[in-house]
N, C-alpha and C positions, 0 to 999 in steps of 0.2 A: 353288588358282588365285589367290585374292585375295592370299595371302601372297606369291606370286611377283610379282604385279603391284605390290604395295606395295614389295617389295624392289627391283624394277627402278626404280620411281619414286624411291625413296630414293637409289639409286646415282646416278641422273641428277641429282638435286638436289645431292648431294654433289659430283659432278663439276663442275656449273655453279658451285657455291659456291667450289670450289677455283680454277677458272678466273677467276672474278671477283676473288678475293683476289690471285691472281697479277698480274692486270691492274692492280689498285689499287696493288700494291706497285711495279710498274714505273713507274706514273705518279708515285708519291711519290718514287722514287729517280732518275727521269729527269734532273732538274736536276743531281744529284750525278754521275751517270754521264756526262752531256754535258760536264762540265767537270773530269773526272778527270785528274790529272797523274801520269804514271808516271815515276819517276826512273831514270836521269838525264833531264833535260828542259831545253829551251831555247826561247826565243820572241824572234823579231825582228819580229813583226807584219807579215811579208811577205805574208800573205794579205789585208792591208788591213782587218782587223777583229780584235777581241778573240777572237771565236769561233774564228778560224783558229789560235789558240794554246791553245784549250781554256779560255779565260777569259771572264769576264762583267763588266759594268759595275756599280759600286756604286750609282750614282744615276740612270743611264739618261737623262741630259739632255744638252743640246748644249754644255755647258761642258767635258766630257771627251770626247775623240774621237781616232781614229786619223787621222794626217795625214802627208803627205810632209815638212812643215815640222818635224816632231818626229823625223825619222830620224837616227840616229847612223851606221848603215850601212844599205845597201839602200835601199828605196823608202819605208818607213813606220816611224813610231814612234808613241808614245801621249802625248797632251798632256792634262794635268790643270790646271784653272784654280782658283786660290784667291783669296780676298778677305779684307779686314780682319775682325777679330773671331775668334770661336771656330768653326771648322769650316764657315765660309761657302763655298758653292759647291764644297765638296770632294766627292769621291766615290771616286776610285781604282777598283781592279778586283780580282778574286779568282778563285781556282780551288780545286780539291780535290785534295790529295795522297793518292795511294793507298799502301797498304803501311803499315808501322809503323816508320819510321826513328827512331833515337835520336840520330843526327848528321845535320845538314843544313847544307850549304854553299850559300849563296844569293849570286849575283853579278848586279849590274845596272849599267847606265849611266844616269846622270841628269844633266840640265842645268837649272839654275835660270836664269830669264830675267835678262839683264844688268840690274843695278840692283835686283834683288829685295832687299827689306829686311824687317826684323821690328820690331814696335813694342810692346814689345821681344820678342825671341825667347823663347818659352816652351817649346814642344815641336813636333816634327814627326814623327808616326808614319810609319815607313818600311815595315816589314813587320810583320804582325800575325797570328801563328799562335795564335788565341785560342780553341781548342776547349775548353780547361779553364782557368778563371780568366780573367784579362784582361791577359796579359803581352804587351807590344809591344817592338819594337826601334825606338828613336827618337833623333833629335837632341834634346838638352835643354840649355837655356841657350845661351850663345854658342859653347861649344867642347867639348861632351861627346857621346858616343853611349852610350846606356844600354839595359840590359835593365830595362824599366820593369814591375815586378811589383807586384801589389796590396800586398804586405807590405814591399817594399824595392826601391830602385833600385840597380843595380850599374853603374858607368860607367867608360868609358875616356876619358881626357882628350885627345880628338881628335875634333872634331865639325864643326859647321857652318862655323866660321871657317877651320879647316884645309882643309876641302873646297873652299873658295872662294879658295884661294891666300893665306890670311892676312887676307882682307877680311871685313868684316861685311855686305857687300852681294854679291849674285849676280854672278859673273864671266862668265856667258853661255857657259861652256865645258862640254864633256862631261867627266865624271869617272867612274872605275870604282870601284864600292863592292862589298865582299864581306864577309859575316859567316859565322862558324861558330856554330851553336847546337848544343851537345852536352849534351843533357839527362841522358844516362847518366853522364857524367863531370863534369857541372856546370861546363863550360867555355864561355866566350864570347870569340871572337876577331874582330878587325876589321882589314880591309885597305882602304887608300885608294890608288887608282891603282897597285895591285900591290905596295905596301909595307905590311907588317904594322905597325899603329900601336899595338897592345896586345892582350894576352890575359889573361883573368881566370879563376881557378879558384874553386871553392866558390861558384858562382853560384846564387842562389835563383831558380829558374825557376817556383816556386809551382805545381807540378803541370802545367806546360805540356806538351802533346804535339805531335808534329810530323807527325801524320797528320790528314787532313780539311781543313777550311777554312783557306786562306792568303790574307790580304788584302795588297795593296800600296797605299801612299800613301793611308791612310785618313782622316787629319784633321790639323789643326794649329792653333796659337794663337801669336801674333797677327801675321799679315802686315801690313806697312806700306802695302799697297795691293793692287790686283788684278793678279796676275801669273800666268804659266804656269810649269809644271814639266814637262819632257819625260822620258819613260822609253823605254829601248830595250835590246835585246840582254840579256835576262834569262836566267839559267840556274840550275838547282838540281841538286845531286848529294848522294848519301848516302855516297859512297865517298872523297872527297878534295877538296882545294883546286882551284878552277876557274881562277882567274887572268884577267888581261885578254885580250882577243881578240888573236890573232897574236903573243903573247909568252909566254915561259916564266914559271912561277911565281916571283915575286920576293918575298923575305922580308926584313924588317929584320934585319941580321946581329947586332944588339945586343939583348940581352934588354930588353923594355919596362919602363920605370920609371914611366910616366905613367898610373898606375891609380888610380881613385877608387872607393870603396865608400860608398854613402850609405844 
């Protein structure tokens, strides 16, 4: 009789323990599940919040926010504020990519405040899939966009200046940016306003993976003042080029020659 009683109690304890562990696992994974991004994915902030896109704020303060003033299309966009120095008032936003893609096309619209300047331009991290290592895609110097990996930078000679119409200050206009990160074939490709500006092979991604945490607009050095940068109409795909809204995919018909490897 005692053996049956202890067996019953042991089973109940095991059941409670398993239920507790399951609950604990849900609580641990809840932030990841809440912001999971399933490809293909797009975000226009039309719900009026980051959460409506499955995203979350990096810094949770009032310098980064969803607002009608930051809208490219529709009613809302997302505004990030930056200040002089290294990563001052920066924050950006993030989500979690589900699945295990080896190719990722990411397109976004971005507008730098008119007169935005650098003192001088050092870097501006644009997207940061940094699950393994610390590899980011960033504007670097006056006019390159780079795969910034811990062991080496691989750059295309078209960056900040080209994106602002040839000026070293912000033009206050919306521009369409798209990058292909192909970790399987070691390819990096960049499009600006629907035109391919360069494509690099044999890229050192330093073990970067394209599943899990993905950050947008994470930090920068060194703005020449306090300015805003607006983001809107972001999209990601693992199957092919996305292109500008309302337009067919546009590629530079000539093979790129403006490639730099550092």
